[in-house]
C-alpha positions in Angstrom: -15.2 16.1 17.1 -16.4 12.7 18.3 -14.3 9.6 18.7 -14.1 7.2 15.8 -13.6 3.4 15.9 -12.5 0.9 13.3 -14.9 -1.9 14.2 -14.2 -4.3 11.4 -11.7 -5.0 8.7 -11.4 -7.3 5.8 -8.8 -8.2 3.1 -9.4 -9.7 -0.3 -6.4 -11.5 -2.0 -7.2 -12.8 -5.5 -6.5 -16.5 -6.4 -4.0 -18.8 -4.8 -0.7 -17.5 -3.5 2.1 -17.5 -6.0 5.5 -18.6 -4.8 8.8 -17.1 -6.1 9.6 -19.8 -8.6 6.1 -19.5 -10.2 6.1 -15.8 -10.7 7.3 -15.8 -14.3 4.9 -18.6 -15.1 2.0 -16.1 -14.2 3.5 -12.8 -15.3 5.5 -14.1 -18.3 9.1 -13.6 -19.2 10.1 -10.1 -20.2 11.7 -10.3 -23.6 11.0 -14.0 -23.7 13.9 -14.7 -21.3 14.1 -15.4 -17.6 15.0 -12.3 -15.6 18.6 -12.2 -14.3 17.7 -9.8 -11.5 14.8 -11.8 -10.2 16.6 -14.0 -7.7 18.8 -11.1 -6.5 15.8 -8.8 -5.8 13.6 -11.6 -4.3 16.6 -12.6 -2.1 16.7 -9.0 -0.8 13.0 -8.3 -0.3 12.3 -11.5 1.5 8.8 -12.0 0.0 8.0 -15.7 -0.5 4.4 -15.5 -1.7 2.0 -13.0 -3.2 -1.3 -12.9 -5.1 -2.1 -11.8 -8.6 -5.6 -11.2 -10.2 -4.5 -13.4 -13.1 -5.5 -16.9 -14.0 -2.2 -18.9 -14.0 -3.4 -21.2 -16.8 -5.1 -18.8 -19.2 -3.2 -15.7 -18.3 -6.5 -13.8 -18.3 -7.3 -11.3 -15.5 -9.8 -12.6 -12.9 -10.6 -9.3 -11.2 -10.0 -5.7 -11.7 -9.2 -3.1 -9.1 -12.7 -1.9 -8.3 -13.9 -5.5 -8.1 -11.2 -6.4 -5.5 -12.0 -3.3 -3.5 -15.8 -4.2 -3.6 -15.0 -7.7 -2.4 -13.1 -6.3 0.6 -16.0 -3.8 1.4 -18.6 -6.6 1.3 -16.5 -8.8 3.6 -15.9 -6.0 6.1 -19.6 -5.1 6.2 -20.5 -8.7 6.6 -18.2 -9.0 9.6 -20.0 -6.0 11.0 -23.4 -7.5 10.2 -24.3 -4.4 8.3 -26.0 -4.0 4.9 -24.4 -2.0 2.1 -27.6 0.2 2.2 -26.4 1.6 5.5 -23.3 3.2 4.0 -22.9 6.9 4.4 -19.4 7.5 3.1 -17.0 5.5 0.9 -13.4 6.6 0.6 -11.1 4.6 -1.7 -7.4 4.9 -2.3 -5.2 3.3 -5.0 -2.3 3.8 -7.3 -3.7 1.6 -10.0 -7.3 2.6 -10.9 -8.9 0.7 -13.8 -9.5 3.9 -15.8 -9.0 7.6 -15.6 -12.7 8.4 -15.5 -15.0 7.7 -13.7 -13.1 7.9 -10.5 -12.0 4.7 -8.7 -14.3 5.2 -5.7 -17.3 5.7 -7.9 -16.5 2.5 -9.7 -16.3 0.7 -6.4 -19.7 2.1 -5.4 -21.0 0.9 -8.7 -19.6 -2.6 -8.1 -21.3 -2.6 -4.7 -24.6 -1.3 -6.1 -24.3 1.0 -3.1 -26.7 3.6 -1.9 -26.4 7.4 -2.6 -23.6 8.5 -0.3 -20.5 10.6 0.0 -17.7 9.2 -2.1 -14.1 10.2 -2.3 -11.3 8.9 -4.5 -7.7 9.2 -3.2 -4.9 9.0 -5.8 -1.4 8.2 -4.7 0.8 5.2 -4.0 1.1 3.4 -0.6 -0.2 6.4 1.4 -3.4 6.5 -0.6 -5.0 3.9 1.6 -4.1 5.7 4.7 -5.3 9.0 3.4 -8.7 7.3 2.5 -8.8 6.1 6.1 -8.2 9.7 7.3 -11.0 11.0 5.0 -13.4 8.4 6.4 -12.3 9.2 9.9 -13.1 12.9 9.5 -16.5 12.1 7.9 -17.5 10.2 11.1 -15.7 12.5 13.6 -17.5 15.6 12.3 -20.9 13.9 12.3 -21.2 13.8 8.5 -21.5 10.0 8.5 -22.5 7.4 11.0 -21.1 4.5 8.9 -18.0 5.1 6.7 -15.8 2.5 4.9 -12.3 3.2 3.6 -10.3 1.0 1.2 -6.9 0.6 -0.2 -6.5 -1.6 -3.3 -4.0 -2.4 -6.0 -4.1 -4.0 -9.4 -0.3 -4.0 -9.8 -0.2 -7.0 -12.1 -1.8 -5.0 -14.8 1.5 -3.1 -15.1 3.8 -6.1 -14.7 2.9 -8.7 -17.3 5.6 -9.6 -19.8 4.1 -7.7 -22.7 4.7 -4.4 -20.9 8.4 -4.9 -20.9 11.3 -5.0 -23.4 14.5 -7.0 -22.9 16.5 -6.2 -19.8 19.5 -4.0 -20.0 22.8 -5.8 -19.5 23.5 -4.5 -16.0 22.8 -7.5 -13.9 26.3 -7.3 -12.4 25.3 -3.9 -10.8 22.4 -5.6 -9.0 24.8 -8.1 -7.6 27.2 -5.5 -6.3 24.6 -3.4 -4.5 21.4 -4.9 -3.1 19.3 -1.9 -4.0 20.2 -1.6 -7.6 17.9 -3.4 -9.9 16.6 -2.6 -13.3 14.5 0.5 -13.3 11.6 -1.2 -15.2 12.2 -4.7 -13.9 12.7 -4.1 -10.2 9.1 -3.6 -9.1 7.9 -6.7 -11.0 9.3 -8.7 -8.0 8.1 -6.3 -5.3 4.4 -5.6 -5.9 1.2 -7.7 -6.0 -2.6 -7.4 -6.1 -5.2 -7.2 -3.3 -7.6 -4.9 -1.4 -8.4 -4.1 2.2 -11.4 -2.3 3.8 -12.1 -0.7 7.2 -15.5 -0.1 8.8 -15.6 3.2 10.8 -18.3 4.1 13.3 -18.8 6.6 16.2 -18.9 3.8 18.8 -16.9 0.6 19.4 -18.1 -3.0 19.3 -19.7 -4.2 22.5 -18.7 -7.9 22.1 -15.2 -7.7 20.6 -12.1 -5.4 20.3 -12.3 -2.3 18.2 -9.5 0.2 17.3 -10.1 3.8 18.3 -8.4 6.2 15.8 -6.4 8.6 18.0 -4.8 10.5 15.0 -3.6 10.0 11.5 -0.8 12.3 10.3 0.4 12.5 6.7 3.4 14.5 5.6 4.6 15.0 2.0 8.2 16.0 1.1 7.5 16.5 -2.6 8.4 20.2 -2.3 11.9 19.2 -1.4 12.7 15.9 -3.1 12.6 14.6 -6.7 10.5 11.9 -8.2 11.6 8.4 -7.2 8.8 6.0 -8.4 6.5 6.7 -11.4 4.2 5.4 -14.0 2.4 6.9 -17.0 5.5 9.0 -17.7 9.2 8.9 -18.4 12.0 10.7 -16.6 14.0 13.0 -18.8 17.8 13.5 -18.5 17.2 16.9 -16.8 15.0 15.3 -14.1 11.7 16.4 -15.6 8.9 13.9 -15.6 7.4 13.8 -19.1 3.8 12.5 -19.0 2.3 10.1 -21.6 0.1 12.8 -23.1 3.1 14.8 -24.2 4.1 12.1 -26.8 2.2 10.0 -29.3 0.4 6.8 -28.0 2.8 4.7 -30.1 5.9 6.4 -28.5 4.4 6.1 -25.0 4.0 2.4 -25.4 7.3 1.9 -27.1 9.2 3.7 -24.4 7.5 1.9 -21.6 5.6 4.8 -20.1 3.0 2.5 -18.6 5.4 0.3 -16.6 6.1 1.2 -13.0 9.6 2.4 -12.5 11.7 3.1 -9.5 15.0 5.0 -9.0 16.4 2.6 -6.4 19.4 4.8 -5.6 17.0 7.6 -4.5 15.0 5.1 -2.6 18.0 4.0 -0.6 19.2 7.6 -0.1 15.9 9.0 1.3 13.3 6.6 2.5 14.6 5.9 6.0 15.7 9.5 6.5 12.3 10.9 5.5 10.2 8.2 7.3 12.1 8.3 10.6 14.6 11.2 10.9 12.2 13.7 9.5 8.6 12.6 9.7 8.6 10.6 13.0 10.6 13.2 14.9 8.0 15.9 13.8 5.2 13.6 14.9 6.9 12.7 18.2 7.0 16.4 19.1 3.5 17.1 17.8 1.9 14.3 20.0 4.5 14.0 22.8 4.9 10.4 21.5 7.2 8.0 23.3 8.2 4.5 22.2 7.5 3.1 25.7 3.8 3.8 25.0 3.6 1.7 21.9 2.6 -2.0 22.2 2.5 -2.8 18.5 4.4 -1.4 15.6 2.9 -2.1 12.2 5.5 -0.9 9.6 4.7 -1.1 5.9 8.2 -1.4 4.5 8.5 -2.5 0.9 11.3 -5.0 1.5 12.8 -7.0 4.4 16.1 -5.3 3.4 14.8 -2.2 5.2 13.8 -3.9 8.4 17.2 -3.5 10.2 17.9 0.0 8.9 14.5 1.0 10.1 15.1 -0.5 13.5 18.5 1.3 13.8 17.1 4.6 12.7 14.4 4.4 15.4 17.1 3.8 18.0 19.2 6.7 16.7 16.3 9.2 17.3 15.6 7.8 20.7 12.5 5.9 19.7 13.5 2.2 20.2 10.9 -0.4 19.4 12.0 -4.0 20.2 11.3 -6.4 17.4 8.9 -8.4 19.6 6.5 -5.4 19.3 6.7 -5.4 15.4 4.0 -7.0 13.3 4.4 -7.6 9.5 2.9 -10.1 7.1 4.5 -8.9 3.9 6.6 -12.1 3.5 3.6 -14.3 3.0 0.9 -11.8 1.8 3.1 -9.7 -0.5 3.6 -6.0 -0.8 0.1 -4.8 -1.8 0.8 -1.1 -1.8 -2.1 1.0 -0.5 -3.9 -2.1 0.8 -0.9 -3.1 3.0 -1.9 -1.2 6.1 -5.3 -2.8 6.0 -3.7 -6.2 5.7 -1.5 -5.6 8.7 -4.4 -4.3 10.9 -6.8 -7.0 9.8 -4.6 -9.9 10.5 -3.4 -8.6 13.9 -6.9 -7.6 15.0 -8.4 -11.0 14.4 -5.3 -12.9 15.6 -6.5 -12.6 19.2 -3.1 -11.1 20.2 -4.4 -7.6 20.8 -5.7 -6.7 24.3 -7.9 -3.8 25.3 -5.7 -0.8 26.0 -3.0 -1.8 23.6 -1.6 1.0 21.5 -0.7 0.6 17.9 1.6 2.8 15.7 1.3 2.2 11.9 3.9 3.5 9.5 3.1 3.9 5.8 5.9 5.4 3.7 5.6 6.2 0.0 8.6 6.6 -2.3 6.8 8.1 -5.4 7.9 11.6 -4.4 8.4 10.8 -0.7 5.4 11.0 1.6 4.7 9.4 5.0 1.6 8.6 7.1 1.6 7.6 10.7 -1.5 6.4 12.5 -2.0 5.9 16.2 -4.7 3.5 17.3 -5.9 2.2 20.7 -7.6 -1.1 21.2 -10.8 -0.7 23.2 
């Protein structure tokens, strides 16, 4: 296995940033009325701006998922001064493909008018982008590719426009009593946004600027132990079974909101820190003899600023303290872009000039859909 390096990164964020008070002007008002949970949820998650692939005047979509991913790939290859024709492997992860078939990665390849090459589509939620990076890493490490590109991209706004939602339930007081309780179907409207990121992977580093050597990427799923927490294209039955949209008529699926993105926020609160830190990180610490003193930069993809302090405290509890001056996050002003978030963090930090050769980076990518976690360890060279 040969060493693999992320030599270049790029992010594509569609249209101008949308601030909190302008969200319903772009997405519309569910049920024709302002959301009563909006300010509560936004006050907890800390996000002040995000991007949507929607024209704020006409309400029409300006990009789809594969187009955003293709924009990111073109920009990353341009930074590397490489033509699309040199591409050997393309691995694309997303939770919001434009269609069921063809696969997302093949549509991205089509948007690029890319050459014949190995293509892999990774389905999932936030960890899909990290898993795509791992696939591209293996393609280069094993000698199967000399130039690989991985992506994470999200078209979350396609699930979040007002016409996807009925009127809110009358439980706003619950959201005020506990910060993690929002409306199952309304909660994620104020959390997720659109965008794409891409990474260029090669078997040698840049000669004239910093690259990131991939030391390892570990992904752990706990779906065998834990129930569904976040879902779309289905509805959760009273007995806990997830009923897919194909099991009902198309009319019933639309009427019951199968195609909105829903989250059980109580399960999120109960499990996400425990799984991400108490379970996954302790396993990975033992596997790699990992110590917090060896980490110069911590890039956590948490979905909300609400989790920042609990995450810090959990790291301390397991003997892996990471002082906040080693943390890097841009979620507040770029938004939570799901599987693209890791690329957004790496891209901004890499080109900020703050990374020095020899710095070690630890990336955390948790996923609440049925609880999975990816950690990536990178070294600046």
